[in-house]
Biotite code that builds the C-alpha atoms (Angstrom):
import biotite.structure as struc

atoms = struc.array([
    struc.Atom([8.011, 16.204, -42.702], chain_id="A", res_id=1, res_name="UNK", atom_name="CA", element="C"),
    struc.Atom([9.230, 12.708, -43.503], chain_id="A", res_id=2, res_name="UNK", atom_name="CA", element="C"),
    struc.Atom([10.064, 11.428, -46.785], chain_id="A", res_id=3, res_name="UNK", atom_name="CA", element="C"),
    struc.Atom([8.106, 8.451, -47.586], chain_id="A", res_id=4, res_name="UNK", atom_name="CA", element="C"),
    struc.Atom([8.164, 8.117, -51.547], chain_id="A", res_id=5, res_name="UNK", atom_name="CA", element="C"),
    struc.Atom([10.086, 9.034, -54.494], chain_id="A", res_id=6, res_name="UNK", atom_name="CA", element="C"),
    struc.Atom([8.207, 9.779, -57.761], chain_id="A", res_id=7, res_name="UNK", atom_name="CA", element="C"),
    struc.Atom([10.584, 9.960, -60.861], chain_id="A", res_id=8, res_name="UNK", atom_name="CA", element="C"),
    struc.Atom([10.488, 10.754, -64.377], chain_id="A", res_id=9, res_name="UNK", atom_name="CA", element="C"),
    struc.Atom([12.398, 8.638, -67.001], chain_id="A", res_id=10, res_name="UNK", atom_name="CA", element="C"),
    struc.Atom([13.678, 10.314, -69.936], chain_id="A", res_id=11, res_name="UNK", atom_name="CA", element="C"),
    struc.Atom([16.421, 12.805, -68.760], chain_id="A", res_id=12, res_name="UNK", atom_name="CA", element="C"),
    struc.Atom([16.085, 11.679, -65.169], chain_id="A", res_id=13, res_name="UNK", atom_name="CA", element="C"),
    struc.Atom([16.736, 7.968, -64.855], chain_id="A", res_id=14, res_name="UNK", atom_name="CA", element="C"),
    struc.Atom([17.697, 7.561, -68.387], chain_id="A", res_id=15, res_name="UNK", atom_name="CA", element="C"),
    struc.Atom([19.251, 9.342, -71.223], chain_id="A", res_id=16, res_name="UNK", atom_name="CA", element="C"),
    struc.Atom([17.337, 11.556, -73.503], chain_id="A", res_id=17, res_name="UNK", atom_name="CA", element="C"),
    struc.Atom([19.456, 10.301, -76.449], chain_id="A", res_id=18, res_name="UNK", atom_name="CA", element="C"),
    struc.Atom([18.038, 6.628, -75.930], chain_id="A", res_id=19, res_name="UNK", atom_name="CA", element="C"),
    struc.Atom([14.715, 7.837, -76.285], chain_id="A", res_id=20, res_name="UNK", atom_name="CA", element="C"),
    struc.Atom([15.209, 10.335, -79.147], chain_id="A", res_id=21, res_name="UNK", atom_name="CA", element="C"),
    struc.Atom([17.920, 8.319, -81.227], chain_id="A", res_id=22, res_name="UNK", atom_name="CA", element="C"),
    struc.Atom([16.611, 4.571, -80.570], chain_id="A", res_id=23, res_name="UNK", atom_name="CA", element="C"),
    struc.Atom([13.071, 4.303, -79.437], chain_id="A", res_id=24, res_name="UNK", atom_name="CA", element="C"),
    struc.Atom([11.417, 7.145, -81.494], chain_id="A", res_id=25, res_name="UNK", atom_name="CA", element="C"),
    struc.Atom([12.948, 6.182, -84.715], chain_id="A", res_id=26, res_name="UNK", atom_name="CA", element="C"),
    struc.Atom([12.188, 2.640, -84.262], chain_id="A", res_id=27, res_name="UNK", atom_name="CA", element="C"),
    struc.Atom([8.501, 3.373, -83.801], chain_id="A", res_id=28, res_name="UNK", atom_name="CA", element="C"),
    struc.Atom([8.465, 5.647, -86.805], chain_id="A", res_id=29, res_name="UNK", atom_name="CA", element="C"),
    struc.Atom([9.767, 2.805, -89.002], chain_id="A", res_id=30, res_name="UNK", atom_name="CA", element="C"),
    struc.Atom([7.594, 0.159, -87.726], chain_id="A", res_id=31, res_name="UNK", atom_name="CA", element="C"),
    struc.Atom([4.404, 2.180, -87.690], chain_id="A", res_id=32, res_name="UNK", atom_name="CA", element="C"),
    struc.Atom([3.135, 1.577, -91.046], chain_id="A", res_id=33, res_name="UNK", atom_name="CA", element="C"),
    struc.Atom([3.465, -2.181, -90.898], chain_id="A", res_id=34, res_name="UNK", atom_name="CA", element="C"),
    struc.Atom([2.100, -2.426, -87.529], chain_id="A", res_id=35, res_name="UNK", atom_name="CA", element="C"),
    struc.Atom([-1.137, -0.490, -88.391], chain_id="A", res_id=36, res_name="UNK", atom_name="CA", element="C"),
    struc.Atom([-1.529, -2.514, -91.531], chain_id="A", res_id=37, res_name="UNK", atom_name="CA", element="C"),
    struc.Atom([-1.066, -5.836, -89.688], chain_id="A", res_id=38, res_name="UNK", atom_name="CA", element="C"),
    struc.Atom([-3.007, -4.878, -86.416], chain_id="A", res_id=39, res_name="UNK", atom_name="CA", element="C"),
    struc.Atom([-5.033, -1.881, -87.167], chain_id="A", res_id=40, res_name="UNK", atom_name="CA", element="C"),
    struc.Atom([-8.287, -3.909, -86.470], chain_id="A", res_id=41, res_name="UNK", atom_name="CA", element="C"),
    struc.Atom([-7.082, -5.202, -83.178], chain_id="A", res_id=42, res_name="UNK", atom_name="CA", element="C"),
    struc.Atom([-9.178, -4.158, -80.243], chain_id="A", res_id=43, res_name="UNK", atom_name="CA", element="C"),
    struc.Atom([-6.371, -2.701, -78.487], chain_id="A", res_id=44, res_name="UNK", atom_name="CA", element="C"),
    struc.Atom([-5.180, -0.695, -81.394], chain_id="A", res_id=45, res_name="UNK", atom_name="CA", element="C"),
    struc.Atom([-8.207, 0.393, -83.191], chain_id="A", res_id=46, res_name="UNK", atom_name="CA", element="C"),
    struc.Atom([-9.693, 2.682, -80.522], chain_id="A", res_id=47, res_name="UNK", atom_name="CA", element="C"),
    struc.Atom([-6.440, 4.758, -80.404], chain_id="A", res_id=48, res_name="UNK", atom_name="CA", element="C"),
    struc.Atom([-6.229, 5.092, -84.294], chain_id="A", res_id=49, res_name="UNK", atom_name="CA", element="C"),
    struc.Atom([-9.850, 6.278, -84.167], chain_id="A", res_id=50, res_name="UNK", atom_name="CA", element="C"),
    struc.Atom([-9.182, 8.751, -81.590], chain_id="A", res_id=51, res_name="UNK", atom_name="CA", element="C"),
    struc.Atom([-6.370, 10.168, -83.605], chain_id="A", res_id=52, res_name="UNK", atom_name="CA", element="C"),
    struc.Atom([-8.712, 10.223, -86.643], chain_id="A", res_id=53, res_name="UNK", atom_name="CA", element="C"),
    struc.Atom([-11.362, 12.125, -84.956], chain_id="A", res_id=54, res_name="UNK", atom_name="CA", element="C"),
    struc.Atom([-9.123, 14.686, -83.324], chain_id="A", res_id=55, res_name="UNK", atom_name="CA", element="C"),
    struc.Atom([-7.415, 15.302, -86.718], chain_id="A", res_id=56, res_name="UNK", atom_name="CA", element="C"),
    struc.Atom([-10.675, 16.166, -88.621], chain_id="A", res_id=57, res_name="UNK", atom_name="CA", element="C"),
    struc.Atom([-12.190, 12.851, -89.297], chain_id="A", res_id=58, res_name="UNK", atom_name="CA", element="C"),
    struc.Atom([-9.558, 10.981, -91.385], chain_id="A", res_id=59, res_name="UNK", atom_name="CA", element="C"),
    struc.Atom([-10.929, 7.971, -93.086], chain_id="A", res_id=60, res_name="UNK", atom_name="CA", element="C"),
    struc.Atom([-7.775, 6.220, -94.144], chain_id="A", res_id=61, res_name="UNK", atom_name="CA", element="C"),
    struc.Atom([-5.279, 4.529, -91.904], chain_id="A", res_id=62, res_name="UNK", atom_name="CA", element="C"),
    struc.Atom([-2.327, 5.650, -94.212], chain_id="A", res_id=63, res_name="UNK", atom_name="CA", element="C"),
    struc.Atom([-3.491, 9.158, -93.194], chain_id="A", res_id=64, res_name="UNK", atom_name="CA", element="C"),
    struc.Atom([-3.516, 8.363, -89.574], chain_id="A", res_id=65, res_name="UNK", atom_name="CA", element="C"),
    struc.Atom([-0.157, 6.862, -89.844], chain_id="A", res_id=66, res_name="UNK", atom_name="CA", element="C"),
    struc.Atom([1.286, 10.132, -91.447], chain_id="A", res_id=67, res_name="UNK", atom_name="CA", element="C"),
    struc.Atom([-0.387, 12.084, -88.498], chain_id="A", res_id=68, res_name="UNK", atom_name="CA", element="C"),
    struc.Atom([1.303, 9.798, -85.801], chain_id="A", res_id=69, res_name="UNK", atom_name="CA", element="C"),
    struc.Atom([4.609, 9.897, -87.395], chain_id="A", res_id=70, res_name="UNK", atom_name="CA", element="C"),
    struc.Atom([4.487, 13.820, -87.574], chain_id="A", res_id=71, res_name="UNK", atom_name="CA", element="C"),
    struc.Atom([3.757, 13.606, -83.796], chain_id="A", res_id=72, res_name="UNK", atom_name="CA", element="C"),
    struc.Atom([6.677, 11.429, -83.133], chain_id="A", res_id=73, res_name="UNK", atom_name="CA", element="C"),
    struc.Atom([8.726, 14.013, -84.979], chain_id="A", res_id=74, res_name="UNK", atom_name="CA", element="C"),
    struc.Atom([7.298, 16.755, -82.863], chain_id="A", res_id=75, res_name="UNK", atom_name="CA", element="C"),
    struc.Atom([7.678, 14.594, -79.659], chain_id="A", res_id=76, res_name="UNK", atom_name="CA", element="C"),
    struc.Atom([4.063, 15.356, -79.056], chain_id="A", res_id=77, res_name="UNK", atom_name="CA", element="C"),
    struc.Atom([2.879, 14.105, -75.584], chain_id="A", res_id=78, res_name="UNK", atom_name="CA", element="C"),
    struc.Atom([-0.404, 12.514, -76.700], chain_id="A", res_id=79, res_name="UNK", atom_name="CA", element="C"),
    struc.Atom([-1.822, 9.497, -74.873], chain_id="A", res_id=80, res_name="UNK", atom_name="CA", element="C"),
    struc.Atom([-2.926, 7.651, -78.133], chain_id="A", res_id=81, res_name="UNK", atom_name="CA", element="C"),
    struc.Atom([0.566, 8.021, -79.575], chain_id="A", res_id=82, res_name="UNK", atom_name="CA", element="C"),
    struc.Atom([2.309, 6.937, -76.373], chain_id="A", res_id=83, res_name="UNK", atom_name="CA", element="C"),
    struc.Atom([0.033, 3.727, -76.217], chain_id="A", res_id=84, res_name="UNK", atom_name="CA", element="C"),
    struc.Atom([0.712, 2.920, -79.648], chain_id="A", res_id=85, res_name="UNK", atom_name="CA", element="C"),
    struc.Atom([4.440, 3.529, -79.389], chain_id="A", res_id=86, res_name="UNK", atom_name="CA", element="C"),
    struc.Atom([4.380, 1.144, -76.220], chain_id="A", res_id=87, res_name="UNK", atom_name="CA", element="C"),
    struc.Atom([3.099, -1.520, -78.386], chain_id="A", res_id=88, res_name="UNK", atom_name="CA", element="C"),
    struc.Atom([5.551, -1.050, -80.989], chain_id="A", res_id=89, res_name="UNK", atom_name="CA", element="C"),
    struc.Atom([8.465, -1.003, -78.662], chain_id="A", res_id=90, res_name="UNK", atom_name="CA", element="C"),
    struc.Atom([7.304, -4.139, -77.077], chain_id="A", res_id=91, res_name="UNK", atom_name="CA", element="C"),
    struc.Atom([8.181, -6.114, -80.240], chain_id="A", res_id=92, res_name="UNK", atom_name="CA", element="C"),
    struc.Atom([11.626, -4.399, -80.403], chain_id="A", res_id=93, res_name="UNK", atom_name="CA", element="C"),
    struc.Atom([12.467, -5.415, -76.730], chain_id="A", res_id=94, res_name="UNK", atom_name="CA", element="C"),
    struc.Atom([11.231, -8.800, -77.242], chain_id="A", res_id=95, res_name="UNK", atom_name="CA", element="C"),
    struc.Atom([13.414, -9.240, -80.453], chain_id="A", res_id=96, res_name="UNK", atom_name="CA", element="C"),
    struc.Atom([16.315, -7.975, -78.459], chain_id="A", res_id=97, res_name="UNK", atom_name="CA", element="C"),
    struc.Atom([16.837, -5.066, -80.759], chain_id="A", res_id=98, res_name="UNK", atom_name="CA", element="C"),
    struc.Atom([17.857, -2.762, -78.016], chain_id="A", res_id=99, res_name="UNK", atom_name="CA", element="C"),
    struc.Atom([17.902, -2.510, -74.212], chain_id="A", res_id=100, res_name="UNK", atom_name="CA", element="C"),
    struc.Atom([16.681, 0.546, -72.322], chain_id="A", res_id=101, res_name="UNK", atom_name="CA", element="C"),
    struc.Atom([19.365, 2.670, -70.951], chain_id="A", res_id=102, res_name="UNK", atom_name="CA", element="C"),
    struc.Atom([19.424, 3.501, -67.384], chain_id="A", res_id=103, res_name="UNK", atom_name="CA", element="C"),
    struc.Atom([22.127, 5.708, -65.638], chain_id="A", res_id=104, res_name="UNK", atom_name="CA", element="C"),
    struc.Atom([24.211, 3.595, -63.306], chain_id="A", res_id=105, res_name="UNK", atom_name="CA", element="C"),
    struc.Atom([23.773, 6.045, -60.600], chain_id="A", res_id=106, res_name="UNK", atom_name="CA", element="C"),
    struc.Atom([19.966, 5.859, -60.973], chain_id="A", res_id=107, res_name="UNK", atom_name="CA", element="C"),
    struc.Atom([20.014, 2.118, -60.787], chain_id="A", res_id=108, res_name="UNK", atom_name="CA", element="C"),
    struc.Atom([22.125, 2.058, -57.815], chain_id="A", res_id=109, res_name="UNK", atom_name="CA", element="C"),
    struc.Atom([20.048, 4.646, -55.926], chain_id="A", res_id=110, res_name="UNK", atom_name="CA", element="C"),
    struc.Atom([16.609, 3.051, -56.774], chain_id="A", res_id=111, res_name="UNK", atom_name="CA", element="C"),
    struc.Atom([18.074, -0.352, -55.531], chain_id="A", res_id=112, res_name="UNK", atom_name="CA", element="C"),
    struc.Atom([19.173, 1.425, -52.289], chain_id="A", res_id=113, res_name="UNK", atom_name="CA", element="C"),
    struc.Atom([16.141, 3.463, -51.605], chain_id="A", res_id=114, res_name="UNK", atom_name="CA", element="C"),
    struc.Atom([14.022, 0.277, -52.092], chain_id="A", res_id=115, res_name="UNK", atom_name="CA", element="C"),
    struc.Atom([15.859, -1.542, -49.585], chain_id="A", res_id=116, res_name="UNK", atom_name="CA", element="C"),
    struc.Atom([15.868, 1.247, -47.235], chain_id="A", res_id=117, res_name="UNK", atom_name="CA", element="C"),
    struc.Atom([12.079, 0.905, -47.396], chain_id="A", res_id=118, res_name="UNK", atom_name="CA", element="C"),
    struc.Atom([11.237, 4.053, -49.437], chain_id="A", res_id=119, res_name="UNK", atom_name="CA", element="C"),
    struc.Atom([8.227, 3.768, -51.859], chain_id="A", res_id=120, res_name="UNK", atom_name="CA", element="C"),
    struc.Atom([9.021, 4.295, -55.423], chain_id="A", res_id=121, res_name="UNK", atom_name="CA", element="C"),
    struc.Atom([6.793, 5.258, -58.500], chain_id="A", res_id=122, res_name="UNK", atom_name="CA", element="C"),
    struc.Atom([7.127, 6.399, -61.810], chain_id="A", res_id=123, res_name="UNK", atom_name="CA", element="C"),
    struc.Atom([5.427, 9.228, -63.669], chain_id="A", res_id=124, res_name="UNK", atom_name="CA", element="C"),
    struc.Atom([6.357, 9.558, -67.374], chain_id="A", res_id=125, res_name="UNK", atom_name="CA", element="C"),
    struc.Atom([4.520, 10.825, -70.511], chain_id="A", res_id=126, res_name="UNK", atom_name="CA", element="C"),
    struc.Atom([5.205, 7.355, -71.971], chain_id="A", res_id=127, res_name="UNK", atom_name="CA", element="C"),
    struc.Atom([2.273, 5.067, -71.438], chain_id="A", res_id=128, res_name="UNK", atom_name="CA", element="C"),
    struc.Atom([2.307, 2.594, -68.365], chain_id="A", res_id=129, res_name="UNK", atom_name="CA", element="C"),
    struc.Atom([2.944, -0.442, -70.603], chain_id="A", res_id=130, res_name="UNK", atom_name="CA", element="C"),
    struc.Atom([5.905, 1.313, -72.152], chain_id="A", res_id=131, res_name="UNK", atom_name="CA", element="C"),
    struc.Atom([7.229, 2.034, -68.751], chain_id="A", res_id=132, res_name="UNK", atom_name="CA", element="C"),
    struc.Atom([7.042, -1.551, -67.782], chain_id="A", res_id=133, res_name="UNK", atom_name="CA", element="C"),
    struc.Atom([8.990, -2.505, -70.995], chain_id="A", res_id=134, res_name="UNK", atom_name="CA", element="C"),
    struc.Atom([11.472, 0.215, -70.397], chain_id="A", res_id=135, res_name="UNK", atom_name="CA", element="C"),
    struc.Atom([12.372, -0.799, -66.661], chain_id="A", res_id=136, res_name="UNK", atom_name="CA", element="C"),
    struc.Atom([11.865, -4.549, -67.353], chain_id="A", res_id=137, res_name="UNK", atom_name="CA", element="C"),
    struc.Atom([14.191, -4.572, -70.412], chain_id="A", res_id=138, res_name="UNK", atom_name="CA", element="C"),
    struc.Atom([17.071, -2.186, -69.004], chain_id="A", res_id=139, res_name="UNK", atom_name="CA", element="C"),
    struc.Atom([20.639, -2.317, -69.348], chain_id="A", res_id=140, res_name="UNK", atom_name="CA", element="C"),
    struc.Atom([20.660, -2.622, -65.448], chain_id="A", res_id=141, res_name="UNK", atom_name="CA", element="C"),
    struc.Atom([18.368, -5.769, -65.511], chain_id="A", res_id=142, res_name="UNK", atom_name="CA", element="C"),
    struc.Atom([14.571, -5.828, -64.550], chain_id="A", res_id=143, res_name="UNK", atom_name="CA", element="C"),
    struc.Atom([14.088, -3.073, -62.232], chain_id="A", res_id=144, res_name="UNK", atom_name="CA", element="C"),
    struc.Atom([10.181, -3.305, -62.172], chain_id="A", res_id=145, res_name="UNK", atom_name="CA", element="C"),
    struc.Atom([10.043, -4.883, -58.813], chain_id="A", res_id=146, res_name="UNK", atom_name="CA", element="C"),
    struc.Atom([11.461, -1.728, -57.131], chain_id="A", res_id=147, res_name="UNK", atom_name="CA", element="C"),
    struc.Atom([8.378, 0.272, -58.125], chain_id="A", res_id=148, res_name="UNK", atom_name="CA", element="C"),
    struc.Atom([4.923, 0.035, -56.641], chain_id="A", res_id=149, res_name="UNK", atom_name="CA", element="C"),
    struc.Atom([3.122, 2.475, -58.789], chain_id="A", res_id=150, res_name="UNK", atom_name="CA", element="C"),
    struc.Atom([3.037, 3.609, -62.257], chain_id="A", res_id=151, res_name="UNK", atom_name="CA", element="C"),
    struc.Atom([1.436, 6.895, -63.913], chain_id="A", res_id=152, res_name="UNK", atom_name="CA", element="C"),
    struc.Atom([1.206, 8.238, -67.356], chain_id="A", res_id=153, res_name="UNK", atom_name="CA", element="C"),
    struc.Atom([-0.662, 11.147, -68.851], chain_id="A", res_id=154, res_name="UNK", atom_name="CA", element="C"),
    struc.Atom([-4.018, 9.412, -68.309], chain_id="A", res_id=155, res_name="UNK", atom_name="CA", element="C"),
    struc.Atom([-3.863, 10.748, -64.834], chain_id="A", res_id=156, res_name="UNK", atom_name="CA", element="C"),
    struc.Atom([-3.176, 14.451, -66.278], chain_id="A", res_id=157, res_name="UNK", atom_name="CA", element="C"),
    struc.Atom([-0.501, 16.443, -67.929], chain_id="A", res_id=158, res_name="UNK", atom_name="CA", element="C"),
    struc.Atom([2.730, 16.652, -66.322], chain_id="A", res_id=159, res_name="UNK", atom_name="CA", element="C"),
    struc.Atom([2.793, 20.493, -66.076], chain_id="A", res_id=160, res_name="UNK", atom_name="CA", element="C"),
    struc.Atom([-0.555, 20.517, -64.324], chain_id="A", res_id=161, res_name="UNK", atom_name="CA", element="C"),
    struc.Atom([-0.544, 20.665, -60.547], chain_id="A", res_id=162, res_name="UNK", atom_name="CA", element="C"),
    struc.Atom([-3.880, 18.650, -60.446], chain_id="A", res_id=163, res_name="UNK", atom_name="CA", element="C"),
    struc.Atom([-1.938, 15.688, -61.885], chain_id="A", res_id=164, res_name="UNK", atom_name="CA", element="C"),
    struc.Atom([0.277, 15.562, -58.906], chain_id="A", res_id=165, res_name="UNK", atom_name="CA", element="C"),
    struc.Atom([-2.589, 15.958, -56.421], chain_id="A", res_id=166, res_name="UNK", atom_name="CA", element="C"),
    struc.Atom([-4.329, 13.026, -58.028], chain_id="A", res_id=167, res_name="UNK", atom_name="CA", element="C"),
    struc.Atom([-0.992, 11.036, -57.733], chain_id="A", res_id=168, res_name="UNK", atom_name="CA", element="C"),
    struc.Atom([-0.660, 11.735, -53.907], chain_id="A", res_id=169, res_name="UNK", atom_name="CA", element="C"),
    struc.Atom([-4.267, 10.732, -53.471], chain_id="A", res_id=170, res_name="UNK", atom_name="CA", element="C"),
    struc.Atom([-3.562, 7.291, -55.383], chain_id="A", res_id=171, res_name="UNK", atom_name="CA", element="C"),
    struc.Atom([-0.537, 6.778, -53.165], chain_id="A", res_id=172, res_name="UNK", atom_name="CA", element="C"),
    struc.Atom([-2.485, 7.675, -50.151], chain_id="A", res_id=173, res_name="UNK", atom_name="CA", element="C"),
    struc.Atom([0.272, 10.089, -49.041], chain_id="A", res_id=174, res_name="UNK", atom_name="CA", element="C"),
    struc.Atom([0.456, 13.777, -48.004], chain_id="A", res_id=175, res_name="UNK", atom_name="CA", element="C"),
    struc.Atom([2.053, 15.631, -50.730], chain_id="A", res_id=176, res_name="UNK", atom_name="CA", element="C"),
    struc.Atom([4.627, 16.826, -48.688], chain_id="A", res_id=177, res_name="UNK", atom_name="CA", element="C"),
    struc.Atom([6.027, 13.181, -48.189], chain_id="A", res_id=178, res_name="UNK", atom_name="CA", element="C"),
    struc.Atom([6.698, 12.631, -51.932], chain_id="A", res_id=179, res_name="UNK", atom_name="CA", element="C"),
    struc.Atom([9.795, 13.894, -53.747], chain_id="A", res_id=180, res_name="UNK", atom_name="CA", element="C"),
    struc.Atom([9.323, 14.214, -57.463], chain_id="A", res_id=181, res_name="UNK", atom_name="CA", element="C"),
    struc.Atom([12.598, 13.855, -59.765], chain_id="A", res_id=182, res_name="UNK", atom_name="CA", element="C"),
    struc.Atom([12.601, 15.523, -63.138], chain_id="A", res_id=183, res_name="UNK", atom_name="CA", element="C"),
    struc.Atom([14.716, 17.230, -65.628], chain_id="A", res_id=184, res_name="UNK", atom_name="CA", element="C"),
    struc.Atom([11.942, 19.492, -66.780], chain_id="A", res_id=185, res_name="UNK", atom_name="CA", element="C"),
    struc.Atom([11.499, 22.709, -64.709], chain_id="A", res_id=186, res_name="UNK", atom_name="CA", element="C"),
    struc.Atom([7.819, 23.249, -65.641], chain_id="A", res_id=187, res_name="UNK", atom_name="CA", element="C"),
    struc.Atom([6.999, 19.755, -64.370], chain_id="A", res_id=188, res_name="UNK", atom_name="CA", element="C"),
    struc.Atom([8.771, 20.645, -61.109], chain_id="A", res_id=189, res_name="UNK", atom_name="CA", element="C"),
    struc.Atom([6.779, 23.784, -60.866], chain_id="A", res_id=190, res_name="UNK", atom_name="CA", element="C"),
    struc.Atom([3.646, 21.890, -61.069], chain_id="A", res_id=191, res_name="UNK", atom_name="CA", element="C"),
    struc.Atom([4.728, 19.340, -58.444], chain_id="A", res_id=192, res_name="UNK", atom_name="CA", element="C"),
    struc.Atom([5.818, 21.913, -56.024], chain_id="A", res_id=193, res_name="UNK", atom_name="CA", element="C"),
    struc.Atom([2.421, 24.051, -56.573], chain_id="A", res_id=194, res_name="UNK", atom_name="CA", element="C"),
    struc.Atom([0.764, 20.749, -55.450], chain_id="A", res_id=195, res_name="UNK", atom_name="CA", element="C"),
    struc.Atom([2.804, 20.391, -52.313], chain_id="A", res_id=196, res_name="UNK", atom_name="CA", element="C"),
    struc.Atom([5.352, 17.842, -53.495], chain_id="A", res_id=197, res_name="UNK", atom_name="CA", element="C"),
    struc.Atom([9.014, 18.313, -52.900], chain_id="A", res_id=198, res_name="UNK", atom_name="CA", element="C"),
    struc.Atom([11.120, 18.437, -56.006], chain_id="A", res_id=199, res_name="UNK", atom_name="CA", element="C"),
    struc.Atom([14.600, 18.062, -57.443], chain_id="A", res_id=200, res_name="UNK", atom_name="CA", element="C"),
    struc.Atom([15.920, 19.132, -60.822], chain_id="A", res_id=201, res_name="UNK", atom_name="CA", element="C"),
    struc.Atom([18.074, 16.415, -62.563], chain_id="A", res_id=202, res_name="UNK", atom_name="CA", element="C"),
    struc.Atom([20.617, 18.340, -64.547], chain_id="A", res_id=203, res_name="UNK", atom_name="CA", element="C"),
    struc.Atom([22.727, 15.762, -66.323], chain_id="A", res_id=204, res_name="UNK", atom_name="CA", element="C"),
    struc.Atom([25.669, 16.917, -68.268], chain_id="A", res_id=205, res_name="UNK", atom_name="CA", element="C"),
    struc.Atom([25.037, 14.234, -70.830], chain_id="A", res_id=206, res_name="UNK", atom_name="CA", element="C"),
    struc.Atom([21.710, 15.548, -71.479], chain_id="A", res_id=207, res_name="UNK", atom_name="CA", element="C"),
    struc.Atom([22.109, 19.216, -70.723], chain_id="A", res_id=208, res_name="UNK", atom_name="CA", element="C"),
    struc.Atom([25.596, 20.377, -71.539], chain_id="A", res_id=209, res_name="UNK", atom_name="CA", element="C"),
    struc.Atom([24.862, 23.870, -70.519], chain_id="A", res_id=210, res_name="UNK", atom_name="CA", element="C"),
    struc.Atom([24.240, 23.893, -66.836], chain_id="A", res_id=211, res_name="UNK", atom_name="CA", element="C"),
    struc.Atom([20.940, 25.179, -65.569], chain_id="A", res_id=212, res_name="UNK", atom_name="CA", element="C"),
    struc.Atom([21.809, 27.249, -62.435], chain_id="A", res_id=213, res_name="UNK", atom_name="CA", element="C"),
    struc.Atom([20.562, 30.279, -60.582], chain_id="A", res_id=214, res_name="UNK", atom_name="CA", element="C"),
    struc.Atom([17.128, 31.501, -61.835], chain_id="A", res_id=215, res_name="UNK", atom_name="CA", element="C"),
    struc.Atom([17.057, 28.794, -64.324], chain_id="A", res_id=216, res_name="UNK", atom_name="CA", element="C"),
    struc.Atom([16.345, 26.140, -61.597], chain_id="A", res_id=217, res_name="UNK", atom_name="CA", element="C"),
    struc.Atom([13.159, 28.154, -60.506], chain_id="A", res_id=218, res_name="UNK", atom_name="CA", element="C"),
    struc.Atom([14.345, 27.382, -56.969], chain_id="A", res_id=219, res_name="UNK", atom_name="CA", element="C"),
    struc.Atom([14.212, 23.592, -57.099], chain_id="A", res_id=220, res_name="UNK", atom_name="CA", element="C"),
    struc.Atom([17.251, 21.737, -55.845], chain_id="A", res_id=221, res_name="UNK", atom_name="CA", element="C"),
    struc.Atom([19.719, 21.024, -58.418], chain_id="A", res_id=222, res_name="UNK", atom_name="CA", element="C"),
    struc.Atom([21.547, 17.836, -58.770], chain_id="A", res_id=223, res_name="UNK", atom_name="CA", element="C"),
    struc.Atom([23.742, 16.231, -61.675], chain_id="A", res_id=224, res_name="UNK", atom_name="CA", element="C"),
    struc.Atom([22.750, 12.651, -60.547], chain_id="A", res_id=225, res_name="UNK", atom_name="CA", element="C"),
    struc.Atom([20.897, 10.592, -58.089], chain_id="A", res_id=226, res_name="UNK", atom_name="CA", element="C"),
    struc.Atom([24.072, 9.993, -55.915], chain_id="A", res_id=227, res_name="UNK", atom_name="CA", element="C"),
    struc.Atom([24.040, 13.858, -55.261], chain_id="A", res_id=228, res_name="UNK", atom_name="CA", element="C"),
    struc.Atom([20.526, 13.852, -53.825], chain_id="A", res_id=229, res_name="UNK", atom_name="CA", element="C"),
    struc.Atom([20.135, 14.583, -50.118], chain_id="A", res_id=230, res_name="UNK", atom_name="CA", element="C"),
    struc.Atom([17.073, 12.626, -48.668], chain_id="A", res_id=231, res_name="UNK", atom_name="CA", element="C"),
    struc.Atom([16.222, 14.545, -45.608], chain_id="A", res_id=232, res_name="UNK", atom_name="CA", element="C"),
])
């Protein structure tokens, strides 16, 4: 088997969970009411709001939709409509320079090294593809977008469903065994392995103070940083 592509998660993998939880989520929560009030009729916003309204029992007021979305933010719900709207909200924050995305130094260095070595790189995150571009385009390590050739979010399927990884392999035109998936979530790695992917568990001390070892790894290779990965 030859490794030809690395597919990486973001939160807890390339970047700290704290940045997403403590910076991005609160920013979106605060900005959501004014954003919906000012842009609720926009064609790239309205369909997402209508989807939330229908799925929540036919809500008829945007204020009620906002309350549902804010509740989903508090729950860290992985819903495509929420992720799409969050991406639009975060765009304003990045553009204003309110924050830059955190990326672990070892991750940025490894991604650049792998790209230079000819490995194909791709992203699979529950955050929307536009939000992924914003994240890596406005990172503390600079614009990392040119390193990646493909971007996937939950529109391709849930991250804990093996069929999602099969679809990703098809879109990358690669055998599943030639792709290494990196994530901090064991259930996601289980699904990727079921689809035939290689896997590695990121168990960073900054994000997971209590090491996940032994049976907790579900048999996935465990590393505490990208610099510990053995690409063979």
